C-alpha positions in Angstrom: 8.0 137.3 5.4 5.8 134.6 3.7 8.8 133.2 1.8 11.0 133.3 5.0 8.4 131.4 7.0 7.8 128.8 4.2 11.5 128.2 3.9 11.8 127.8 7.7 9.0 125.3 7.9 10.4 123.3 4.9 13.9 123.2 6.5 12.4 122.1 9.9 10.4 119.4 8.1 13.4 118.1 6.1 15.6 118.1 9.2 13.1 116.0 11.2 12.6 113.6 8.3 16.4 113.2 7.8 16.9 112.5 11.5 14.3 109.8 11.5 15.7 108.2 8.4 19.3 108.3 9.7 18.4 106.9 13.1 20.5 103.7 13.4 19.3 100.2 14.1 19.4 98.9 17.7 19.2 95.7 19.7 17.0 93.9 22.1 17.5 90.9 24.4 14.9 88.3 24.9 15.2 86.9 28.5 13.6 83.5 28.7 13.0 82.5 32.3 11.7 79.0 33.1 9.3 78.5 35.9 7.2 75.8 37.4 4.1 77.7 38.3 5.2 80.5 40.5 8.6 78.8 41.4 11.8 79.5 39.5 13.0 76.5 37.6 16.2 74.7 38.6 17.8 71.3 37.9 17.9 68.6 40.5 15.0 70.2 42.4 11.7 68.7 43.4 8.6 70.4 42.0 5.0 69.3 42.5 2.7 69.5 39.4 -0.8 68.2 39.7 0.0 66.2 42.8 3.1 64.5 41.3 6.7 65.2 42.1 9.0 66.1 39.2 12.8 66.4 39.3 14.4 67.6 36.1 17.9 67.2 34.8 17.4 68.8 31.3 15.3 71.5 29.7 16.2 72.5 26.1 14.2 74.0 23.2 14.8 75.8 19.9 13.5 79.3 19.5 13.4 80.2 15.8 11.9 82.4 13.0 11.9 85.5 15.3 10.3 88.7 14.0 9.1 92.0 15.5 6.2 94.1 14.4 6.1 97.8 14.9 3.3 100.3 15.5 2.9 100.8 11.8 2.5 97.1 11.1 5.9 96.7 9.5 7.4 93.3 10.3 11.2 92.8 10.7 12.2 89.2 10.3 15.4 88.5 12.2 17.8 86.7 9.8 19.4 83.4 10.8 17.3 83.3 14.0 17.8 79.9 15.4 18.6 79.9 19.2 19.0 77.1 21.6 17.6 78.0 25.1 18.6 75.5 27.7 19.4 74.5 31.2 21.1 71.2 31.1 23.8 68.9 32.5 26.5 67.6 30.1 25.1 65.8 27.1 26.8 62.9 25.3 26.8 63.3 21.6 27.6 60.9 18.7 27.8 57.8 20.8 30.2 59.4 23.3 32.6 60.8 20.7 31.8 64.3 21.9 30.4 65.8 25.1 28.2 68.9 25.0 29.0 70.8 28.2 26.6 71.6 30.9 25.1 75.0 30.2 22.4 77.5 31.2 21.4 79.9 28.5 18.4 82.2 28.9 19.3 85.4 27.1 19.0 85.8 23.3 20.4 89.0 22.0 19.3 90.3 18.6 21.1 93.2 16.9 20.4 95.2 13.8 16.7 95.8 14.5 15.5 98.8 12.5 14.7 101.8 14.7 11.1 102.0 15.7 8.4 101.3 18.3 7.5 97.6 18.5 4.3 96.1 19.9 4.4 92.4 18.9 6.9 89.6 18.7 6.6 86.4 16.7 8.6 83.2 17.2 8.5 79.5 16.7 9.4 76.5 18.9 11.4 74.1 16.8 13.2 74.1 13.5 11.4 74.7 10.2 11.4 72.0 7.5 14.0 73.7 5.3 16.7 73.0 8.0 15.0 70.1 9.7 15.0 68.0 6.5 18.6 68.8 5.7 21.1 69.0 8.6 23.9 69.8 6.2 22.4 73.3 5.9 23.6 75.7 8.7 22.1 78.8 10.0 22.2 80.6 13.4 23.1 78.1 16.1 22.0 75.0 14.4 24.5 72.2 14.8 24.5 68.4 15.1 27.0 68.8 17.9 24.3 70.5 20.1 23.0 67.0 20.8 19.5 68.0 19.6 19.1 65.6 16.8 17.4 62.2 16.5 17.9 59.4 14.0 14.7 57.4 14.8 11.9 59.9 14.0 12.3 60.0 10.2 14.0 58.2 7.4 16.9 60.7 7.9 18.2 62.5 11.0 16.1 65.5 12.1 16.2 68.0 15.0 14.6 67.5 18.4 12.6 70.7 18.9 12.3 70.6 22.6 13.4 68.2 25.3 12.7 67.7 29.0 14.2 64.8 31.0 14.2 63.8 34.7 12.0 61.8 37.0 8.4 61.7 38.2 7.0 60.2 41.4 3.4 59.4 42.3 3.2 57.8 45.7 5.4 54.7 45.5 5.7 54.8 41.7 8.8 56.4 40.3 9.7 56.6 36.6 12.4 58.2 34.4 10.8 60.6 31.9 11.8 61.9 28.5 9.4 64.3 26.9 10.5 65.5 23.4 9.0 67.1 20.4 10.0 67.0 16.8 8.8 66.3 13.2 7.7 69.0 10.8 4.1 68.8 11.7 5.0 69.8 15.3 6.8 72.9 14.3 4.7 75.6 16.2 4.6 79.3 16.0 3.1 81.9 18.3 2.5 85.6 18.5 2.9 87.6 21.6 1.6 91.2 22.2 3.8 93.3 24.4 2.1 95.0 27.3 3.4 98.4 26.0 5.2 99.5 22.9 9.0 99.3 23.2 11.4 101.8 21.5 14.4 100.2 19.9 17.2 102.2 18.3 20.9 102.8 18.5 20.3 105.0 21.5 17.6 102.9 23.2 18.1 99.1 23.6 15.4 97.0 25.1 15.0 93.9 27.2 11.9 91.7 26.9 11.2 89.2 29.6 9.5 85.9 28.6 8.4 83.1 31.0 8.1 79.4 30.1 5.9 77.6 32.6 6.7 73.9 32.7 3.4 73.3 34.6 1.7 74.5 31.4 4.1 72.6 29.1 3.2 69.3 30.9 -0.5 70.2 31.3 -2.8 67.3 30.5 0.0 64.8 30.0 0.2 61.6 32.1 3.9 60.8 32.3 3.4 57.9 34.7 1.4 56.1 32.0 3.6 57.5 29.1 7.0 58.4 30.6 8.6 58.6 27.1 7.2 61.0 24.5 8.6 60.7 21.0 7.5 59.9 17.5 6.0 56.6 18.6 3.5 58.6 20.8 2.3 60.9 18.0 -0.8 62.2 19.6 0.9 62.9 22.9 3.8 64.6 21.2 1.4 66.8 19.2 -0.3 67.9 22.5 3.1 68.5 24.1 4.2 70.7 21.1 0.9 72.7 21.3 1.4 73.1 25.1 4.7 75.0 24.4 2.8 77.7 22.5 0.5 78.2 25.5 3.2 78.1 28.1 5.2 81.2 27.0 4.1 84.7 28.1 5.6 88.1 28.1 6.3 89.2 31.7 8.2 92.5 31.3 9.4 95.1 28.9 12.3 97.4 29.7 
């Protein structure tokens, strides 16, 4: 009887262990939803931020270096994770030689995630120096034809990490705005804790909702005084880059 019970327990233990090991990888979708405060973001729409009226015609930013951390502290780094999240009108590229079409892209699908329960996600806004310093290297969605490169920030062409364009009005004053981030020192990373652990496997996919609040992105910036933010406005660009890390929150896990 003792030998029979021991064999049964051993068989059960082995079966469970094998099942866990053989559980196939799964997928998740990051759903980036842009807002202005409590209002849903939209192009060609007036929004009031700190008493000034904004009307946007472009919102684009790189999400990169994505990783997920499970309940055991294991970190899965998503390979080739460079994704362009955007809501934009058509963009002229290479002095008009190419037109990047109008596009709205909020969902980023990631496959091949090892089965497990995940509690934390990590990501960056921008493009790390390996690829930012050498545009001939390709990974993920990186491409010069995306219209997210700039020749005036460095001695060679580099990526624009994030870009917002449109107009701002303050009383009778109206200006065209272009607020962009770039340069290696403005490559920013953030860590987001999920409100609850999410199970990902071949039998259980997940959707993680994230919100980017443009009111927080533009917090503390005076775009009437400085309507153009680029390398020539280093301190303001640095603040803008930091603001992005404070403007993204996890809003749902399914």
